[in-house]
N, C-alpha and C positions, 0 to 999 in steps of 0.2 A: 503493500499499499505506499510506504513512504516513498519509494522510488517512481511510482506513478504520479503521485502528488507534486514531486520535485519537477517532473516532466510538465505537469499542467502549468506550474508556476513560471517555469522557464518560457513556456509559450505565451503565457499571459503577459510577460515583461516584453517579450520580443515582438509578438505580433500586434497586441493592442497598442502598447506604448511606444515602442521603437519604429514599428512599421506604420503605425497609425490605422491599422485594419480593424475599424470598429465593428464590422460585420461579424468578426470571430468572438465578440462578446457573447452573443446568443449561445455559442458552442461552449464557452469556458466559464460563463458566470450564471449563476442560479437565477431564477425569475423573482425570488424573494430575497435577494441578496440585501445585507445591511452592511453599511460602512461607517465606522466610528472613527472620527476624524477630530481630535481635541480643538476647540475654538470654533468648530463649524456645526451646522445642524446635521444631524445623522442622515445618511443617504438610505433610502429604503426603496427597494424594488429596482427592477432592471431598467426601467425607463429613465428614473433618476440618475442611475449609475451611468448610463449612455450619455445623459446630459452633461454629468460632470466630466466624463472623459472628453467629450467634445469641446468643452470649454477650455480645458487644458491645452488640448491639440490645436484649438484656434490661437491660443496666445503664443504657443510655441510648436509650430508646424513642423520644425526640423528636430523635435525632442528625440533624444535618445537615452535609453536607460541601461544601465550595467547592474546585474544581479552579482554583488560582491560576495555575499555569504548566504547560504541556504542551509536550513536544519529542519528536519521532519520527524515528527513522532506521532503515531495514530492519525487522526484526522486534521491534526494542526500542522501547519508548516510556517516557518519564520523566514524572512528575507530581509537582507541589507542591501539598499539600492542606492545608486547615484544617477541622479537626473542631469542632463546637460541639454541646453536648447537656446535658441536666440528668441526673445520676445519681439516678434514681429506682428504680432495681432494683439487686440485688446485681451486683458486678462483680469477677471474680477473687478472690472470697472476702471483699470489701469490701462491708459493708452499705451501703444507699442513704444518701446524705448530703442529698439534696434540692439540692445545690449545682450551679449551672451551671458547665460546664467548657468550655475551649477549649483545643486542642492542635494541633500541626502534625506533618505527615508528608512525607517525600520518598522516593519509590518508583520502581523501575525495574521495568518489566513486559516479559516476553517474550510476544509473541502468535504462536500457532500455529494454522492453520486457523480463524482468526477467534475464538479463544478465549484468555483469559489462561491460559498454561501455566506461568509461573514469576513470582515476584515477590521482589524484593529490597527490603525495607521498613524504613526508619529512622523511627521515630516519637518524639516528645518524650515518652516515658513518665516521665521524671524530672518534668517540668513537670505532667503529669497527676496523678502520685502526691503531689505537692506541693498541688496544689489539691484533692485528695481527703482531705488531711490525714494521709496515711500517712507522708510523709516531711517534715520540717521544712525551711523555706526558708533 
């Protein structure tokens, strides 16, 4: 089970985030997915998840993610990610800066029936907002 879940997480990062293939969300993410992201409203359901993905990809269309570490046990899997992209579109109401950005995230995923069913995500949004010039360093 752990190796299968690692394969799912690798595809999730590569196909959804790095390639921007949002069509694969239906294959890799559960209909009733829940995403817990500190400081943001909970994302509930596949359509809300797709909207969140679209918003990030619109702000950073060249986004690339690297899965730096991966650990799996049972139905849970943890990943440490590095995100890189240039903000060439609006992101969360912030006009495009044209600046390259790098930020990190660590997340725990619950996999059910071969799909991401729940996510507890901690991203370095402070670092991202500093790079965007929204918050001073």
